[in-house]
C-alpha positions as CSV (number, residue, x, y, z in Angstrom):
1,X,198.3,162.9,-12.8
2,X,196.1,159.8,-12.7
3,X,192.9,159.8,-10.9
4,X,191.2,156.5,-10.7
5,X,187.4,156.9,-9.4
6,X,185.5,153.5,-8.6
7,X,183.0,155.2,-6.5
8,X,180.4,155.2,-8.8
9,X,180.1,159.1,-8.2
10,X,182.0,161.8,-9.9
11,X,185.7,163.0,-8.9
12,X,188.2,165.6,-9.6
13,X,191.3,167.0,-7.8
14,X,192.5,170.7,-7.3
15,X,195.5,172.3,-6.4
16,X,195.1,174.4,-2.8
17,X,197.3,176.8,-0.6
18,X,198.2,177.9,2.4
19,X,198.8,181.6,3.8
20,X,202.2,180.1,4.5
21,X,202.7,179.5,0.5
22,X,202.6,175.5,1.1
23,X,200.9,173.8,-1.8
24,X,198.2,170.7,-1.0
25,X,196.6,168.2,-3.4
26,X,192.8,168.4,-2.9
27,X,190.6,165.4,-4.3
28,X,186.9,165.6,-4.5
29,X,184.0,163.4,-4.7
30,X,180.4,164.2,-5.2
31,X,177.1,162.2,-5.6
32,X,173.8,162.5,-6.7
33,X,170.9,161.0,-4.9
34,X,167.7,160.3,-5.9
35,X,165.3,162.6,-2.9
36,X,163.2,159.5,-1.7
37,X,159.3,159.0,-0.7
38,X,158.9,159.7,2.9
39,X,161.2,156.9,4.9
40,X,162.3,155.6,2.1
41,X,165.9,154.4,0.7
42,X,168.2,156.9,-0.5
43,X,169.9,155.2,-4.0
44,X,172.0,157.0,-6.5
45,X,170.5,158.7,-8.8
46,X,170.7,157.3,-12.6
47,X,172.8,160.8,-13.6
48,X,175.4,161.8,-11.5
49,X,175.6,165.9,-11.9
50,X,178.9,167.1,-13.2
51,X,181.5,169.0,-10.6
52,X,181.2,172.7,-10.7
53,X,183.8,174.6,-12.2
54,X,182.9,178.2,-11.4
55,X,180.1,180.0,-9.1
56,X,176.9,180.0,-10.4
57,X,174.2,182.5,-9.8
58,X,170.3,183.2,-10.8
59,X,171.2,186.0,-13.0
60,X,174.1,188.2,-13.6
61,X,176.9,187.4,-11.4
62,X,177.2,189.8,-8.4
63,X,174.0,191.1,-8.6
64,X,171.8,188.1,-7.8
65,X,171.7,184.8,-5.7
66,X,174.4,182.7,-5.6
67,X,173.3,179.5,-7.0
68,X,176.2,176.7,-7.1
69,X,179.6,177.3,-5.5
70,X,182.1,175.6,-7.4
71,X,183.0,172.0,-5.9
72,X,187.0,172.7,-5.7
73,X,187.3,174.6,-2.6
74,X,190.9,174.0,-0.9
75,X,189.0,173.1,2.5
76,X,186.1,173.3,4.3
77,X,186.4,173.3,8.0
78,X,183.0,172.3,8.5
79,X,179.9,171.0,6.8
80,X,177.9,173.2,4.6
81,X,173.9,172.4,4.8
82,X,172.3,174.1,1.9
83,X,168.7,173.6,0.0
84,X,167.3,175.6,-3.3
85,X,163.6,175.3,-3.6
86,X,160.4,176.7,-3.0
87,X,157.6,176.5,0.1
88,X,154.3,174.6,-0.3
89,X,151.5,175.8,1.2
90,X,149.9,172.9,3.6
91,X,147.4,170.5,1.7
92,X,147.2,172.4,-1.4
93,X,145.5,175.3,-0.2
94,X,146.5,179.3,-0.5
95,X,147.8,180.8,2.1
96,X,149.7,184.1,2.6
97,X,152.4,182.6,4.9
98,X,154.1,179.5,5.2
99,X,156.3,178.0,7.6
100,X,159.1,176.0,6.0
101,X,161.9,174.0,8.5
102,X,164.8,171.8,7.2
103,X,166.9,169.4,10.0
104,X,169.9,167.4,9.5
105,X,170.8,165.3,12.6
106,X,170.7,167.7,15.8
107,X,170.4,170.7,13.5
108,X,167.5,172.7,12.3
109,X,167.2,176.3,10.7
110,X,163.4,177.5,10.0
111,X,161.6,181.1,8.7
112,X,158.5,182.0,7.1
113,X,157.8,182.3,3.3
114,X,155.4,185.0,2.2
115,X,153.4,185.9,-0.3
116,X,153.5,189.3,-2.9
117,X,153.4,192.4,-0.7
118,X,154.3,196.1,-1.2
119,X,155.3,199.2,0.9
120,X,152.9,202.0,0.9
121,X,153.7,205.2,2.4
122,X,150.6,206.6,3.8
123,X,149.7,209.1,6.7
124,X,151.1,207.3,9.6
125,X,154.3,206.0,7.5
126,X,155.5,203.4,5.1
127,X,153.7,200.0,5.9
128,X,153.5,196.7,4.1
129,X,150.4,195.9,2.2
130,X,148.7,192.3,3.0
131,X,150.2,189.6,1.7
132,X,148.7,187.4,-1.6
133,X,147.8,183.8,-1.1
134,X,150.4,181.3,-3.1
135,X,150.4,178.1,-3.4
136,X,154.2,177.9,-4.4
137,X,156.4,179.9,-3.7
138,X,160.1,179.6,-4.8
139,X,162.8,181.2,-2.3
140,X,166.6,182.3,-2.4
141,X,168.7,185.3,-1.3
142,X,167.0,187.2,-4.5
143,X,163.9,187.6,-2.4
144,X,165.1,187.9,0.9
145,X,165.5,191.0,2.8
146,X,167.8,193.2,1.7
147,X,169.0,195.5,-1.6
148,X,170.5,198.9,-2.3
149,X,169.1,201.8,-2.2
150,X,170.7,204.1,-4.9
151,X,167.6,206.7,-5.7
152,X,169.1,209.4,-3.9
153,X,170.8,212.5,-6.6
154,X,173.8,212.7,-3.8
155,X,175.8,209.0,-5.1
156,X,177.7,209.7,-1.6
157,X,174.4,208.7,0.1
158,X,173.7,205.8,-2.0
159,X,173.5,202.5,0.9
160,X,173.6,198.7,0.3
161,X,172.7,196.2,2.8
162,X,176.0,194.4,3.3
163,X,174.3,191.6,4.9
164,X,172.5,190.8,1.9
165,X,173.0,192.9,-1.2
166,X,170.9,191.3,-3.7
167,X,167.6,191.0,-2.0
168,X,164.7,193.4,-1.7
169,X,162.7,195.4,0.7
170,X,165.6,197.6,2.2
171,X,165.2,201.4,1.5
172,X,167.3,203.9,3.6
173,X,165.9,206.8,2.3
174,X,162.1,207.1,2.6
175,X,160.8,209.5,0.2
176,X,157.3,208.7,-1.2
177,X,158.3,208.0,-5.0
178,X,161.3,206.2,-4.2
179,X,159.4,203.5,-1.8
180,X,155.8,203.0,-3.0
181,X,155.2,200.3,-4.9
182,X,158.0,198.8,-4.4
183,X,158.3,194.7,-3.2
184,X,158.9,193.2,0.1
185,X,161.3,190.1,0.7
186,X,159.1,186.7,0.5
187,X,161.4,185.4,3.4
188,X,161.5,186.8,7.1
189,X,162.1,185.6,10.5
190,X,158.9,183.3,11.9
191,X,159.1,186.1,15.1
192,X,160.1,188.9,13.7
193,X,158.3,190.1,10.6
194,X,159.8,192.6,8.2
195,X,157.9,196.3,9.1
196,X,160.2,198.5,8.0
197,X,162.1,199.4,4.9
198,X,165.1,200.6,6.9
199,X,165.0,197.9,9.6
200,X,167.8,195.5,10.6
201,X,166.4,192.1,9.3
202,X,168.4,188.6,9.3
203,X,168.0,187.7,5.1
204,X,166.4,184.3,5.2
205,X,167.1,181.5,3.0
206,X,169.0,178.2,3.0
207,X,171.2,178.8,0.2
208,X,174.8,180.1,-0.2
209,X,175.8,183.5,0.4
210,X,177.8,185.5,-1.6
211,X,181.7,185.9,-1.4
212,X,182.1,189.6,-0.5
213,X,178.8,189.8,1.7
214,X,179.3,191.0,5.4
215,X,179.1,188.0,7.1
216,X,181.6,186.1,4.7
217,X,184.1,188.7,3.8
218,X,186.0,189.3,7.1
219,X,187.5,186.1,6.9
220,X,188.9,187.0,3.2
221,X,192.0,188.8,5.5
222,X,193.5,192.1,4.7
223,X,194.7,192.7,1.3
224,X,196.5,196.2,1.8
225,X,199.5,198.0,0.5
226,X,201.9,195.5,3.1
227,X,200.5,192.7,1.8
228,X,201.2,193.9,-1.7
229,X,204.5,194.7,-1.0
230,X,205.4,191.7,1.4
231,X,202.9,188.8,0.8
232,X,201.6,188.8,-2.8
233,X,200.9,186.4,-4.5
234,X,200.5,183.8,-1.6
235,X,197.0,184.6,0.5
236,X,197.3,187.3,3.5
237,X,198.6,186.2,7.1
238,X,195.1,186.6,8.6
239,X,192.9,184.8,5.5
240,X,190.7,182.5,7.7
241,X,190.1,178.8,6.1
242,X,186.4,179.9,7.3
243,X,186.1,181.8,3.9
244,X,185.5,178.6,1.8
245,X,182.1,177.8,3.8
246,X,179.4,178.4,1.0
247,X,176.8,178.4,3.8
248,X,175.8,180.8,5.9
249,X,177.2,180.6,10.0
250,X,174.0,179.1,11.1
251,X,174.2,176.3,8.3
252,X,177.2,175.1,8.9
253,X,177.8,171.9,11.3
254,X,180.4,168.9,12.5
255,X,181.3,166.7,9.6
256,X,178.5,164.2,9.6
257,X,178.9,160.6,9.3
258,X,175.9,159.2,7.4
259,X,172.8,158.2,9.0
260,X,171.6,161.4,10.4
261,X,167.7,161.9,9.8
262,X,166.8,164.8,7.1
263,X,163.4,166.2,7.7
264,X,161.6,168.8,5.4
265,X,158.9,170.9,6.1
266,X,156.7,172.3,3.9
267,X,159.7,172.5,1.4
268,X,157.6,169.8,-1.3
269,X,154.2,168.8,-2.1
270,X,153.9,165.9,0.7
271,X,154.3,168.9,3.4
272,X,156.5,166.6,5.4
273,X,159.7,164.7,3.6
274,X,162.0,162.4,6.0
275,X,165.1,160.3,5.0
276,X,168.3,159.3,6.2
277,X,171.7,160.5,5.0
278,X,173.5,157.4,3.3
279,X,176.4,156.3,5.4
280,X,179.2,156.2,2.7
281,X,183.2,155.5,3.2
282,X,184.9,157.4,0.6
283,X,188.7,156.3,1.1
284,X,191.5,158.2,-0.9
285,X,195.0,157.0,-1.3
286,X,197.7,159.2,-2.4
287,X,200.4,156.9,-4.3
288,X,203.6,158.5,-4.2
289,X,206.4,158.0,-6.2
290,X,209.0,155.0,-4.8
291,X,205.9,152.9,-3.9
292,X,204.7,155.0,-1.0
293,X,201.5,156.1,-0.3
294,X,199.2,158.0,1.8
295,X,195.7,156.7,3.0
296,X,192.8,158.3,4.5
297,X,188.8,158.8,4.1
298,X,187.7,162.0,2.7
299,X,185.1,163.9,4.9
300,X,181.7,165.0,4.3
301,X,181.5,168.8,3.9
302,X,178.8,169.8,1.4
303,X,174.9,168.8,1.4
304,X,172.7,170.7,-1.3
305,X,169.0,169.5,-1.5
306,X,167.3,170.6,-4.3
307,X,163.5,169.2,-3.6
308,X,161.9,170.8,-7.0
309,X,164.3,168.9,-9.0
310,X,163.8,165.6,-6.5
311,X,167.5,165.0,-5.8
312,X,170.4,166.0,-3.4
313,X,174.2,165.9,-3.6
314,X,176.4,165.1,-1.0
315,X,180.4,166.0,-1.4
316,X,183.6,164.6,0.4
317,X,186.8,166.1,0.3
318,X,190.5,164.7,1.0
319,X,193.3,166.3,1.2
320,X,197.3,166.1,1.1
321,X,200.4,168.7,1.9
322,X,203.0,168.2,-0.6
323,X,206.8,168.7,-0.1
324,X,207.4,170.5,-3.7
325,X,204.4,169.7,-5.9
326,X,201.9,167.7,-7.1
327,X,204.2,166.1,-10.1
328,X,205.3,164.1,-6.6
329,X,201.8,162.0,-6.5
330,X,201.4,160.0,-9.7
331,X,199.0,158.4,-8.6
332,X,195.4,159.0,-6.8
333,X,192.9,156.3,-5.6
334,X,189.2,157.0,-4.8
335,X,187.0,154.2,-3.5
336,X,187.9,150.9,-2.4
337,X,189.7,148.3,-4.9
338,X,189.8,144.2,-5.0
339,X,192.6,142.8,-3.3
340,X,193.4,141.4,-6.6
341,X,193.9,144.7,-8.0
342,X,196.2,145.4,-4.8
343,X,198.5,142.4,-5.2
344,X,198.5,143.3,-9.2
345,X,199.8,146.7,-8.3
346,X,202.4,145.6,-5.9
347,X,203.7,143.0,-8.0
348,X,203.8,145.4,-11.3
349,X,201.2,143.2,-13.6
350,X,198.2,144.6,-15.0
351,X,195.1,143.9,-13.6
352,X,192.0,142.8,-15.0
353,X,188.7,142.7,-13.3
354,X,187.2,139.8,-15.3
355,X,188.6,137.0,-18.1
356,X,186.3,138.9,-20.7
357,X,188.3,142.1,-19.9
358,X,191.8,139.8,-19.9
359,X,190.5,138.0,-23.3
360,X,189.7,141.1,-24.8
361,X,193.8,142.8,-23.9
362,X,194.9,139.2,-25.6
363,X,192.9,139.9,-28.7
364,X,194.4,143.8,-29.0
365,X,198.3,142.1,-28.7
366,X,196.6,139.4,-31.7
367,X,196.0,142.3,-33.6
368,X,198.7,144.3,-33.2
369,X,200.8,141.5,-34.1
370,X,199.0,140.9,-37.2
371,X,199.4,144.6,-38.3
């Protein structure tokens, strides 16, 4: 299949499949933008980041926080809002606790980022040491509340905090030698501080969540003997497309239209940064054989903001259900072509965007005849 991409961004395609077994052709377009100065205009970055071909992590896969999830999700019913970054102490003055916030349009999320602190077993029980001041504190689910407790001699009593099994601060068994000196999380809810190792706290971060974590796994469906006997290799009938959402539920919104204001608080050295999402239309045309075509608009379903790198990326997705397989779609166009291109296509002629391109083509033909 030929994918014509004229968006000035990167594009690719993949195959998706419904629970029924029907196949879909999925086209993905991703743009990388410069994070502007406050209230500045958004511009495409000179270097467009490539599409992510496989999930990436901060460390060993499955034992560390997800960083980027593969860009080729077959579908996303809603838009993921994600941010990878650090908390900055206001006005460059070291502080032990910094509130951070992110707003996109009418949606917002806030939490606190805290300096180094540790569990300490005393006469009155386990308590947290005072937090150490910081200037810049990176955060992710690696340092949010969670983790696994595997200290007990009996493996049957090992426990994982499945809302965030790769975090820190969680302990089910409070034996002094297992708890003392271990780190607390660097993030917590604004009005619900972490003060007991075996408590039930919301892991706080802006990044993607793991595919096997408690809040996401139920959408994957049921893979039991009945599925093996009657459905394999297709998805189970109770599979939910919400599984493809990389962001936690409280970071999923309706597809943005563009123009929404984005506000970052204490996520950059400036303290507050604001800009507007670019309003970009991404038309996608699927050409079938016999000159049939299907025209649609790709939807913006993933926003990834990286303040420490000075960039953010937007990902649009469009899909088409197939009658048989992808070979019925010989060509796909992502972006807008000129009327001259469409006239050339309809008349089965070769399109040349300029006289220079035409002259170069003619020269190539003459060279071939000379040889």
